[in-house]
VEXGUTOR-164278 format. One line per 3 residues: number of its first residue (from 1); their letters; for each residue x, y, z of C-alpha. Coordinates in nm, 4 decimals. Layout:
VEXGUTOR-164278
NUM	A	X/Y/Z  ...
end
This chain:
VEXGUTOR-164278
1	XXX	-4.2275/-6.3081/31.2781  -3.9812/-6.5546/31.4140  -3.8841/-6.6441/31.0607
4	XXX	-3.8003/-6.2593/30.9685  -3.6254/-6.1996/31.2857  -3.4048/-6.5063/31.2187
7	XXX	-3.3220/-6.4090/30.8904  -3.2264/-6.0631/30.9985  -2.9828/-6.1961/31.2524
10	XXX	-2.8555/-6.4396/30.9905  -2.7888/-6.1400/30.7643  -2.6064/-5.9360/31.0501
13	XXX	-2.3997/-6.2132/31.1511  -2.2674/-6.2895/30.7855  -2.1549/-5.9173/30.7783
16	XXX	-2.0084/-5.9274/31.0888  -1.8213/-6.2297/31.0249  -1.7033/-6.0779/30.6953
19	XXX	-1.5812/-5.7756/30.8885  -1.3923/-5.9971/31.1575  -1.2386/-6.2044/30.8945
22	XXX	-1.1055/-5.9102/30.6952  -0.9636/-5.7509/31.0110  -0.7815/-6.0872/31.0898
25	XXX	-0.6313/-6.0696/30.7221  -0.5111/-5.7419/30.8038  -0.3265/-5.8544/31.0911
28	XXX	-0.1570/-6.1369/30.9178  0.0101/-5.8811/30.6948  0.3852/-5.9068/30.7133
31	XXX	0.5117/-5.6290/30.9651  0.8645/-5.5840/30.8137  0.7209/-5.5679/30.4496
34	XXX	0.7229/-5.2027/30.3499  0.3982/-5.0793/30.2059  0.4694/-4.9344/29.8423
37	XXX	0.1937/-4.7003/29.8636  0.3769/-4.5128/30.1489  0.6336/-4.4181/29.8698
40	XXX	0.5654/-4.1796/29.5884  0.3848/-4.3696/29.3226  0.5728/-4.4267/28.9802
43	XXX	0.4009/-4.2130/28.7313  0.0812/-4.3728/28.5808  0.1809/-4.2423/28.2443
46	XXX	0.3604/-4.5140/28.0214  0.7123/-4.4994/27.9764  0.7835/-4.3809/27.6292
49	XXX	0.7060/-4.6401/27.3737  0.8097/-4.4368/27.0867  1.1617/-4.4682/26.9216
52	XXX	1.3588/-4.7384/26.7101  1.3211/-5.0749/26.9010  1.6268/-5.2215/26.6980
55	XXX	1.6488/-5.5722/26.5067  1.5404/-5.8879/26.7012  1.8220/-5.9313/26.9622
58	XXX	1.7845/-6.3042/26.9500  2.0213/-6.4664/26.7252  1.9976/-6.8401/26.7902
61	XXX	1.8912/-7.0787/27.0674  2.0836/-7.3144/27.2739  1.9555/-7.5990/27.5083
64	XXX	2.0107/-7.4234/27.8334  1.9933/-7.0232/27.7328  1.8900/-6.7590/27.4673
67	XXX	2.1763/-6.6204/27.2491  2.1323/-6.2405/27.1972  2.3233/-5.9794/26.9860
70	XXX	2.2600/-5.6938/27.2346  2.1442/-5.6559/27.5960  2.0123/-5.3653/27.7711
73	XXX	2.2122/-5.0986/27.5352  2.0184/-4.8309/27.7177  2.1181/-4.8985/28.0735
76	XXX	2.4242/-5.1122/28.0307  2.5075/-5.4504/28.1527  2.4665/-5.5642/28.4996
79	XXX	2.7612/-5.4519/28.7408  2.9825/-5.7560/28.8486  2.8887/-5.7434/29.1866
82	XXX	2.5350/-5.8496/29.1266  2.4646/-6.2398/29.1164  2.2385/-6.3298/28.8205
85	XXX	2.3718/-6.6770/28.7728  2.0500/-6.8564/28.8839  1.6930/-6.7462/28.8552
88	XXX	1.6423/-6.7499/29.2555  1.9276/-6.4946/29.2964  1.7948/-6.2530/29.0206
91	XXX	1.4599/-6.2597/29.1518  1.5743/-6.2000/29.5173  1.7799/-5.9253/29.4069
94	XXX	1.5167/-5.7541/29.2234  1.2899/-5.7905/29.5052  1.5136/-5.7058/29.7465
97	XXX	1.6273/-5.3867/29.5980  1.2917/-5.2863/29.5154  1.2114/-5.3348/29.9007
100	XXX	1.4647/-5.0977/29.9810  1.3454/-4.8375/29.7452  1.6548/-4.8822/29.5052
103	XXX	1.4602/-4.9466/29.2149  1.7910/-4.8058/28.9858  1.9623/-5.1318/29.1255
106	XXX	1.6229/-5.3470/29.0509  1.6086/-5.2440/28.6831  1.9258/-5.4056/28.5968
109	XXX	1.7335/-5.7364/28.6512  1.5013/-5.6494/28.3826  1.5707/-5.7419/28.0092
112	XXX	1.4964/-5.4499/27.8188  1.5630/-5.5527/27.4586  1.1916/-5.5251/27.3698
115	XXX	1.1783/-5.1506/27.4832  1.2749/-4.8568/27.2741  1.6410/-4.7860/27.2453
118	XXX	1.5702/-4.4359/27.3955  1.4756/-4.5741/27.7115  1.7066/-4.4043/27.9885
121	XXX	1.8008/-4.5249/28.3625  1.5173/-4.3266/28.5067  1.2524/-4.4625/28.3008
124	XXX	1.3974/-4.8239/28.3586  1.3911/-4.7540/28.7413  1.0004/-4.6525/28.7235
127	XXX	0.9285/-4.9820/28.5083  1.1279/-5.1648/28.7794  0.9080/-4.9726/29.0644
130	XXX	0.5904/-5.0435/28.8724  0.6742/-5.4005/28.8569  0.7404/-5.4126/29.2036
133	XXX	0.4002/-5.2495/29.3008  0.2124/-5.5649/29.0746  0.4077/-5.8333/29.1825
136	XXX	0.3944/-5.6972/29.5834  -0.0198/-5.6645/29.5281  -0.1167/-5.9448/29.3064
139	XXX	0.1396/-6.2154/29.2830  0.2502/-6.4667/29.5308  0.5718/-6.6103/29.4527
142	XXX	0.6208/-6.9646/29.5129  1.0056/-6.9657/29.5947  1.0084/-7.3357/29.6413
145	XXX	0.9613/-7.3722/29.2589  1.2355/-7.1151/29.1575  1.5357/-7.2986/29.1130
148	XXX	1.8940/-7.1838/29.2608  2.0843/-7.3916/28.9940  2.2540/-7.2045/28.7010
151	XXX	2.0770/-7.4420/28.4603  1.7519/-7.3892/28.6078  1.6753/-7.7410/28.7273
154	XXX	1.4798/-7.8422/29.0376  1.6356/-8.1382/29.2321  1.3745/-8.4026/29.2722
157	XXX	1.4147/-8.6609/29.5238  1.2493/-9.0066/29.5006  1.1631/-9.2277/29.7719
160	XXX	1.4940/-9.3926/29.7511  1.6303/-9.0421/29.8093  1.8120/-9.0099/29.4681
163	XXX	1.7718/-8.7025/29.2542  1.6305/-8.7478/28.9143  1.8103/-8.6271/28.6251
166	XXX	1.6368/-8.3526/28.4135  1.6771/-8.1065/28.1178  1.8309/-7.7771/28.1570
169	XXX	1.5849/-7.4745/28.1520  1.6265/-7.1351/27.9750  1.2769/-6.9930/28.0968
172	XXX	1.1293/-7.0310/28.4391  0.7752/-6.9128/28.5433  0.7161/-6.7265/28.8712
175	XXX	0.3927/-6.5741/28.8513  0.0954/-6.4854/28.6519  -0.1727/-6.2087/28.6210
178	XXX	-0.5139/-6.1395/28.4497  -0.4943/-5.8813/28.1943  -0.8563/-5.8240/28.1198
181	XXX	-0.9029/-6.2015/28.0020  -0.5399/-6.2317/27.8944  -0.3203/-6.4440/28.1207
184	XXX	0.0219/-6.2579/28.1358  0.2940/-6.4971/28.2607  0.5903/-6.3465/28.4748
187	XXX	0.9156/-6.5210/28.3501  1.2829/-6.5567/28.4188  1.5036/-6.6238/28.1139
190	XXX	1.8797/-6.7367/28.0818  2.0614/-6.5477/27.8068  2.3901/-6.5430/27.6778
193	XXX	2.5617/-6.2456/27.4900  2.9034/-6.2516/27.3185  3.1565/-6.4189/27.5371
196	XXX	3.0109/-6.3172/27.8984  2.8615/-6.5908/28.0942  2.5315/-6.7006/28.0760
199	XXX	2.2932/-6.5024/28.3365  1.9110/-6.4663/28.4175  1.6943/-6.1720/28.3753
202	XXX	1.3168/-6.1120/28.4212  1.2076/-6.1781/28.0390  1.1669/-5.9234/27.7878
205	XXX	0.8045/-6.0001/27.7518  0.7019/-5.9649/28.0919  0.8965/-5.6115/28.1117
208	XXX	0.7018/-5.5212/27.7645  0.3663/-5.5778/27.9737  0.4599/-5.3739/28.2699
211	XXX	0.2814/-5.0777/28.1655  -0.0536/-5.2482/28.0845  -0.0524/-5.4523/28.4120
214	XXX	0.0283/-5.1072/28.6334  -0.2643/-4.9729/28.4378  -0.4995/-5.2388/28.5881
217	XXX	-0.3492/-5.3356/28.9433  -0.1546/-4.9685/28.9928  -0.2632/-4.7481/29.2762
220	XXX	-0.6162/-4.6776/29.3085  -0.7779/-4.3292/29.3457  -0.7904/-4.2646/29.6944
223	XXX	-0.4174/-4.4235/29.7009  -0.3122/-4.1064/29.4786  -0.5455/-3.8379/29.6590
226	XXX	-0.4222/-3.9345/30.0029  -0.1800/-3.6822/30.1428  0.1212/-3.8051/30.3436
229	XXX	-0.0043/-3.7025/30.6713  -0.2862/-3.9493/30.6312  -0.0317/-4.2295/30.5592
232	XXX	0.0094/-4.3359/30.9441  0.0588/-4.6908/30.9321  -0.0833/-4.9760/31.1743
235	XXX	0.0679/-5.3070/31.1175  0.2413/-5.1932/30.8239  -0.1189/-5.0656/30.6634
238	XXX	-0.2028/-4.6922/30.6159  -0.4853/-4.6317/30.8823  -0.7043/-4.4923/30.6186
241	XXX	-0.6955/-4.7959/30.4378  -0.8219/-4.9747/30.7204  -1.0947/-4.7109/30.7681
244	XXX	-1.2092/-4.6760/30.4265  -1.2330/-5.0577/30.4060  -1.4594/-5.0894/30.7165
247	XXX	-1.6525/-4.7811/30.5731  -1.7053/-4.9923/30.2403  -1.8091/-5.3106/30.4369
250	XXX	-2.1125/-5.1233/30.6161  -2.2003/-4.9349/30.2740  -2.2352/-5.2667/30.1150
253	XXX	-2.4195/-5.3832/30.3831  -2.6530/-5.0961/30.3494  -2.6701/-5.1271/29.9568
256	XXX	-2.7341/-5.5108/29.9957  -3.0208/-5.4672/30.2398  -3.1822/-5.1990/30.0311
259	XXX	-3.1100/-5.4030/29.7227  -3.2907/-5.7054/29.8655  -3.6046/-5.4770/29.9305
262	XXX	-3.5957/-5.3173/29.5953  -3.5516/-5.6638/29.4172  -3.8541/-5.7905/29.6276
265	XXX	-4.0778/-5.5089/29.5342  -3.9900/-5.5043/29.1852  -4.0689/-5.8804/29.1683
268	XXX	-4.3801/-5.8216/29.3413  -4.5113/-5.5479/29.1172  -4.4448/-5.7367/28.8060
271	XXX	-4.7225/-5.9077/28.6042  -4.5514/-6.2593/28.6171  -4.7186/-6.4640/28.8820
274	XXX	-4.4079/-6.6920/28.9336  -4.1946/-6.4104/28.9911  -4.4326/-6.2610/29.2798
277	XXX	-4.4349/-6.6106/29.4341  -4.0388/-6.6407/29.4357  -3.9748/-6.2754/29.5286
280	XXX	-3.9480/-6.3428/29.8900  -3.6601/-6.6264/29.8801  -3.5125/-6.4812/29.6041
283	XXX	-3.4514/-6.1178/29.7162  -3.2243/-6.2169/30.0068  -2.9516/-6.3614/29.8166
286	XXX	-2.9979/-6.0829/29.5408  -2.9478/-5.8464/29.8067  -2.6265/-6.0256/29.9341
289	XXX	-2.4682/-6.0557/29.5853  -2.5539/-5.6611/29.5325  -2.3437/-5.5915/29.8369
292	XXX	-2.0666/-5.8374/29.7844  -2.0271/-5.7055/29.4103  -2.0287/-5.3407/29.5302
295	XXX	-1.7648/-5.4087/29.8101  -1.5618/-5.5903/29.5595  -1.5585/-5.3249/29.2535
298	XXX	-1.5614/-5.0075/29.5240  -1.2371/-5.1486/29.6800  -1.0567/-5.2388/29.3601
301	XXX	-1.1604/-4.8915/29.2229  -1.0826/-4.6675/29.5327  -0.8214/-4.8657/29.7357
304	XXX	-0.5042/-5.0871/29.6768  -0.3344/-5.3443/29.9084  -0.0027/-5.5047/29.8760
307	XXX	0.2177/-5.7751/29.9976  0.1100/-6.1088/30.1822  -0.2271/-5.9160/30.2704
310	XXX	-0.3411/-5.8487/29.8969  -0.2927/-6.1954/29.8331  -0.5229/-6.3262/30.0908
313	XXX	-0.7530/-6.0295/30.0478  -0.8122/-6.0366/29.6800  -0.8238/-6.4124/29.6720
316	XXX	-1.0813/-6.4166/29.9620  -1.3107/-6.1660/29.7877  -1.2774/-6.3344/29.4649
319	XXX	-1.4152/-6.6350/29.6279  -1.6995/-6.4735/29.8085  -1.8223/-6.2808/29.4722
322	XXX	-1.8227/-6.6390/29.3231  -2.0169/-6.7947/29.6088  -2.2660/-6.5071/29.6234
325	XXX	-2.3553/-6.5224/29.2483  -2.3746/-6.9268/29.2632  -2.5976/-6.9046/29.5505
328	XXX	-2.7914/-6.6587/29.3564  -2.8310/-6.8587/29.0744  -2.9139/-7.1813/29.2828
331	XXX	-3.1678/-7.0058/29.5055  -3.3464/-6.8700/29.1877  -3.3626/-7.2222/29.0082
334	XXX	-3.4658/-7.3724/29.3549  -3.7554/-7.1051/29.4130  -3.8703/-7.1536/29.0464
337	XXX	-3.8836/-7.5215/29.0788  -4.0739/-7.4903/29.4285  -4.3295/-7.2469/29.2453
340	XXX	-4.3463/-7.5090/28.9836  -4.4145/-7.7951/29.2101  -4.6640/-7.6186/29.4215
343	XXX	-4.8649/-7.4061/29.1543  -4.8029/-7.5704/28.8196  -4.8933/-7.9573/28.9164
346	XXX	-5.2254/-8.0863/29.0080  -5.3402/-8.2216/29.3030  -5.1004/-8.5141/29.4058
349	XXX	-5.3094/-8.6196/29.7178  -5.5358/-8.8257/29.5264  -5.3345/-9.1639/29.4649
352	XXX	-5.5075/-9.2300/29.1314  -5.3466/-8.9104/28.9795  -5.0509/-9.0808/28.8704
355	XXX	-4.9369/-8.8064/28.6063  -4.9180/-8.5402/28.8836  -4.6820/-8.7476/29.1170
358	XXX	-4.4743/-8.8562/28.8068  -4.4247/-8.4507/28.7271  -4.3819/-8.3797/29.0806
361	XXX	-4.0937/-8.6731/29.1124  -3.9394/-8.5048/28.7978  -3.9457/-8.1509/28.9617
364	XXX	-3.8099/-8.2673/29.2833  -3.4999/-8.4736/29.1185  -3.4329/-8.1867/28.8816
367	XXX	-3.4242/-7.9041/29.1426  -3.1440/-8.0999/29.3332  -2.9622/-8.2187/29.0141
370	XXX	-2.9723/-7.8712/28.8975  -2.8700/-7.6993/29.2235  -2.5902/-7.9698/29.2460
373	XXX	-2.4680/-7.8891/28.8691  -2.4647/-7.5204/28.9744  -2.2658/-7.5524/29.2876
376	XXX	-2.0151/-7.7678/29.0847  -1.9517/-7.5027/28.8228  -1.9238/-7.2718/29.1157
379	XXX	-1.6493/-7.4654/29.2780  -1.4997/-7.5368/28.9198  -1.4770/-7.1506/28.8545
382	XXX	-1.2980/-7.0887/29.1864  -1.0710/-7.3424/29.1259  -0.9955/-7.2129/28.7606
385	XXX	-0.8941/-6.8945/28.9056  -0.6083/-7.0298/29.1263  -0.3723/-7.2160/28.9486
388	XXX	-0.2172/-7.3756/29.2278  -0.5336/-7.5510/29.3024  -0.6021/-7.6091/28.9433
391	XXX	-0.2446/-7.7973/28.9450  -0.3639/-7.9736/29.2733  -0.6768/-8.0864/29.1079
394	XXX	-0.5080/-8.2190/28.7696  -0.2511/-8.4015/28.9914  -0.5222/-8.5517/29.1835
397	XXX	-0.7094/-8.6756/28.8726  -0.3945/-8.8047/28.7203  -0.2492/-8.9802/29.0214
400	XXX	-0.3395/-9.3330/29.1032  -0.2126/-9.2891/29.4581  -0.3847/-9.4058/29.7878
403	XXX	-0.5285/-9.0870/29.8572  -0.7053/-9.0850/29.5505  -0.8267/-9.4371/29.5987
406	XXX	-0.9316/-9.3799/29.9412  -1.1329/-9.0588/29.8370  -1.3114/-9.2839/29.5444
409	XXX	-1.4137/-9.5441/29.7930  -1.5523/-9.2711/30.0384  -1.7569/-9.0777/29.7776
412	XXX	-1.8939/-9.4015/29.5984  -2.1780/-9.4337/29.8244  -2.2544/-9.0749/29.7618
415	XXX	-2.2104/-9.0671/29.3833  -2.4183/-9.4034/29.3891  -2.7215/-9.2181/29.5618
418	XXX	-2.6882/-8.9413/29.3123  -2.6819/-9.1532/29.0096  -2.9628/-9.3610/29.1696
421	XXX	-3.1976/-9.0460/29.2008  -3.1198/-8.9800/28.8193  -3.2413/-9.3551/28.7491
424	XXX	-3.5869/-9.3198/28.9683  -3.6472/-8.9815/28.7470  -3.6042/-9.1615/28.4488
427	XXX	-3.7266/-9.5120/28.5149  -4.0019/-9.3926/28.7787  -3.9937/-9.7084/28.9958
430	XXX	-4.1200/-9.4957/29.2667  -4.2895/-9.1560/29.2488  -4.4134/-8.9056/29.5372
433	XXX	-4.7133/-9.0258/29.6796  -4.6933/-9.3871/29.5814  -4.7834/-9.6580/29.8388
436	XXX	-4.4857/-9.8679/29.8754  -4.3849/-10.1561/30.1171  -4.0189/-10.1402/30.2217
439	XXX	-3.8631/-10.3904/30.4822  -4.2131/-10.4753/30.5734  -4.3173/-10.1180/30.6424
442	XXX	-4.6123/-10.0045/30.4446  -4.6399/-9.6216/30.3878  -4.6269/-9.3390/30.1377
445	XXX	-4.3471/-9.1942/29.9565  -4.3281/-8.8464/30.0928  -4.0439/-8.6752/29.9173
448	XXX	-3.7475/-8.7677/29.6909  -3.4294/-8.5988/29.8235  -3.0874/-8.5648/29.6838
451	XXX	-2.9546/-8.9070/29.8077  -3.2395/-9.0488/30.0095  -3.6242/-9.1098/29.9861
454	XXX	-3.8494/-9.0237/30.2716  -4.1047/-9.2888/30.3192  -4.3948/-9.1866/30.5746
457	XXX	-4.5790/-9.4943/30.7400  -4.9208/-9.5615/30.8358  -4.8360/-9.4555/31.1951
460	XXX	-4.6644/-9.1453/31.1004  -4.3098/-9.2646/31.1389  -4.0468/-9.1598/30.8620
463	XXX	-3.8281/-9.3900/30.7033  -3.5190/-9.2475/30.5421  -3.4309/-9.4883/30.2315
466	XXX	-3.1118/-9.4247/30.0483  -3.1963/-9.4213/29.6784  -2.9166/-9.6723/29.6171
469	XXX	-3.1259/-9.9354/29.8136  -3.4253/-9.8566/29.6058  -3.2699/-9.9514/29.3041
472	XXX	-3.0853/-10.2307/29.4065  -3.3474/-10.4090/29.6191  -3.6834/-10.5612/29.5780
475	XXX	-3.9737/-10.3331/29.7047  -4.3493/-10.3287/29.6732  -4.5142/-10.0364/29.4747
478	XXX	-4.8859/-10.0770/29.4989  -4.9270/-9.7226/29.2861  -4.6836/-9.8033/29.0094
481	XXX	-4.9278/-9.8526/28.7284  -5.2697/-9.8026/28.8677  -5.3758/-9.7356/29.2383
484	XXX	-5.6691/-9.9647/29.2230  -5.5897/-10.2597/29.4625  -5.7661/-10.6057/29.5510
487	XXX	-5.6936/-10.7063/29.9221  -5.7916/-11.0615/30.0504  -6.0082/-11.1416/30.3783
490	XXX	-5.9242/-11.4614/30.5579  -6.1554/-11.6299/30.7974  -6.1302/-11.9848/30.9504
493	XXX	-6.4691/-12.1731/31.0084  -6.5656/-12.5094/31.0977  -6.5817/-12.7959/30.8324
496	XXX	-6.9491/-12.8082/30.8582  -7.0145/-12.4719/30.7487  -7.2392/-12.3696/30.4439
499	XXX	-6.9712/-12.1728/30.2179  -7.2685/-12.0601/29.9799  -7.4378/-11.8785/30.2884
502	XXX	-7.1170/-11.6901/30.3562  -7.0557/-11.6261/29.9964  -7.4233/-11.4651/29.9610
505	XXX	-7.3712/-11.2463/30.2687  -7.0239/-11.1208/30.1499  -7.1729/-11.0433/29.8233
508	XXX	-7.4592/-10.8302/29.9996  -7.2396/-10.6617/30.2408  -6.9900/-10.5623/29.9694
511	XXX	-7.2218/-10.4018/29.7451  -7.4000/-10.1976/30.0138  -7.0360/-10.0685/30.1273
514	XXX	-6.9598/-9.7332/29.9691  -6.5655/-9.7798/29.9479  -6.6141/-10.0720/29.7105
517	XXX	-6.5274/-9.9466/29.3566  -6.7112/-10.2214/29.1751  -6.4164/-10.2994/28.9391
520	XXX	-6.3616/-10.6383/29.0820  -6.6467/-10.9128/29.1320  -6.7220/-11.0401/29.4777
523	XXX	-6.5148/-11.3535/29.5254  -6.5242/-11.6151/29.8210  -6.3261/-11.9261/29.7786
526	XXX	-6.1962/-12.2036/30.0462  -5.8285/-12.1859/29.9752  -5.6888/-12.4358/30.2386
529	XXX	-5.8728/-12.7190/30.4632  -5.6256/-12.7734/30.7767  -5.6488/-13.0305/31.0684
532	XXX	-5.8982/-12.8553/31.2227  -6.0578/-12.5559/31.0134  -6.0953/-12.4405/30.6659
535	XXX	-5.9731/-12.1281/30.5329  -6.2325/-11.8988/30.3322  -6.0700/-11.5939/30.1181
538	XXX	-6.3025/-11.3367/30.0022  -6.1872/-11.0668/29.7713  -6.2491/-10.7017/29.7819
541	XXX	-6.1159/-10.4002/29.5784  -6.1028/-10.0366/29.6314  -5.9878/-9.7123/29.4403
544	XXX	-5.6477/-9.7030/29.6184  -5.4382/-9.8738/29.8939  -5.6075/-9.6726/30.2062
547	XXX	-5.9477/-9.7164/30.0781  -5.8993/-10.0922/30.0225  -5.7443/-10.1129/30.3343
550	XXX	-6.0266/-9.9530/30.5251  -6.2758/-10.1856/30.3047  -6.0845/-10.4964/30.4095
553	XXX	-6.0997/-10.4268/30.7581  -6.4882/-10.3466/30.7654  -6.5954/-10.6655/30.5681
556	XXX	-6.3694/-10.9007/30.7794  -6.5408/-10.7698/31.1132  -6.8764/-10.8045/30.9408
559	XXX	-6.7764/-11.1640/30.8177  -6.6682/-11.2675/31.1594  -6.9858/-11.1576/31.3176
562	XXX	-7.1856/-11.3481/31.0522  -7.0085/-11.6824/31.1245  -7.0190/-11.6303/31.4829
565	XXX	-7.3863/-11.5679/31.4819  -7.4635/-11.8495/31.2301  -7.6890/-12.0835/31.4159
568	XXX	-7.5340/-11.9750/31.7383  -7.1851/-12.0112/31.6558  -7.2280/-12.3787/31.5683
571	XXX	-6.9468/-12.3250/31.2779  -6.6782/-12.1339/31.4898  -6.3712/-12.3150/31.5085
574	XXX	-6.3437/-12.6246/31.7488  -6.1523/-12.8520/31.9045  -6.2885/-13.1939/31.9232
577	XXX	-6.2128/-13.4580/32.2019  -6.3054/-13.8352/32.1601  -6.4063/-13.9679/32.5200
580	XXX	-6.4145/-14.3610/32.4839  -6.6490/-14.5736/32.7164  -6.5131/-14.7753/33.0266
583	XXX	-6.4107/-15.1261/32.9802  -6.6508/-15.3927/33.0203  -6.4953/-15.5481/33.3403
586	XXX	-6.5299/-15.2265/33.5339  -6.9115/-15.1689/33.4518  -6.9760/-15.5261/33.5849
589	XX	-6.7887/-15.4339/33.9157  -6.9976/-15.1412/33.9621
end
C-alpha cells in the first residue's frame, strides 16, 4: 500500500513539475516580441509555382560572391536606402521589417531567382511573412556567428589579442529546420549583378523551401479557427494558448494514467508468462510515454508558439519525449532481465551450483551494461537533435585542452570500474554466491553492481568493493572451481602425547559427523615442534565453505576435550621449572 501511494505521489509530482516548468517557459517569453499568430496568417496555399523560371541566373563564381545575370526581376532591385552590405545587416532588415508587419520591405531581403517569373510583389510579401513565421517559431538565430563585415568573415582573436586572417565567404549559415527527415539549411548569400556592388540576400534555395517549411511549421488548426476576440494576450501570448496547453497537460496526464492501467491489464491477460511478471514494472513508464507522446503530438497539431518561447518549449518537449522513450526501453530490458534472474535460473543458494551462479552473474552484469548502452544512445539522440550541442561535443572530442584532460581524469575511475565489470562477466574471477576473502574479511558475493561488488560478511556486514579493485588485486575465492573445501584444525599438546591415539580418535569423530563429505581422508600430522609444545594438524573436508567451517569448529572442540581428558590432562601444554638442591654447606649448617 505504501509503495503504491509513493508511486501515485511520484506521478502527480512529475506532472506538477511539468506544468510549473511550462509556465516558467511562458514567463520567459520576450514581452516586446509580437506574436505573429495575432496577425492575419499568410495563406496556407503555396505561392504560384507555375510559369517560366528562366535560365540559371548564376553566370560564374568569384572568391567572395556569386555573379548573377539577373536578380528579382519580378519585384525589382532593393531600394538604395536598404543596407544589404553585410549578412548581419540583411538579416536584421528582414527580421525588423517583418516584426513591424512590413513584409513588402522584408521581401527585398529574399532572392527570388528560383521562383517563377510571374511572382508578384504581393506573393513575395506572403513568402516573407511565411519565412518569418517559421524562423520565429523554430529557429534560434545565433547573431554572434553572423558577420557584420561585407566579406562575411568573423574576426577571431587569439590569446595575444591578434586577429587571425581568414578567407572571404559568399555563403553564411544562420539556421536549420527539419523537413520530414531532410535538413533544410537557412543561408545568406553574397551576389553581384552587372556593375552594382555585391550585396547579401537570403539564398534562393532557402526561399524555394519556404512553402514546404510553412506547411510543416505553419499555424496549427486551432490557430486558424480562433476568432480575434479570443486572442487576448498575457505576457505577449494569447490567453487561449495558455489555457489550451494546460488542458492538454491534464488530458495527457489522464491518458497516461489510463494507458498504464491498460498496458498492465493487457500484459497480465497474455499467455506469455514473462510479460505477466514484468507488467507491474513496465506499465508505469509505458503510461508516462503514452502521455508525453499524446501531449507532444496534440500540441504540435493544435497549437503553435513562436519566438523565444517556441525555441525553449519545443526543445524541452523533444528532450522529454526522448527521455520517456529511453526510460521505457531501459525499464523493459531491466524488468525482463530481473524476470530471467528470478525465474529462469536455478537455485543459487547452494554453493555447489556453480552454473546457476555463473548465469546469474552474466544476467546481472548484462542488465546494467545494456541499460547503460540504452541511456547512452538516448543521450546521443538528444545531442544529435541540437546542432549547438553536437558542435560542442565534436569540439570537446577534438580538443586537447585542459577541460578535456580534467574530465578524462575525473571519469577514469568510473570508466575503469565499468570495464572491470565486463571483465568480471567474461573471465568470472568472482560470481554471485561465491565465498571470498577480501581484505581479511570472509563473506559471500551478494550482488555485482554496475561499478562495484557487494560482499556480505559472515556477521551480516556489507563490503562495497569497487570492481576495479577486484580485477587489480589478489583475493581468495573459495568457490571459483569447486565449492568443496578442506580446512585445518590446529591443536597444541605436550611432547609426551601419543599422537596415534589422537589420530584414531579423530578418525572416529570425523566419520561420525554428518557434515563430513567423505571426499578427503582423515589426516592427522605433527606439523611443528616448538620449545614447549608440538602442533598437531588435523584435516577435515565439507561440501562448501560454510559447512566445512562448522565441521572444523565441532571437531576442534572435540579434539581439545579429548586431549584435556586424556590421562587427566597429563598431555596438556605445560611450563616446566627446574628447582636445584641447596648447596652442601647450607645443609651442614642446618
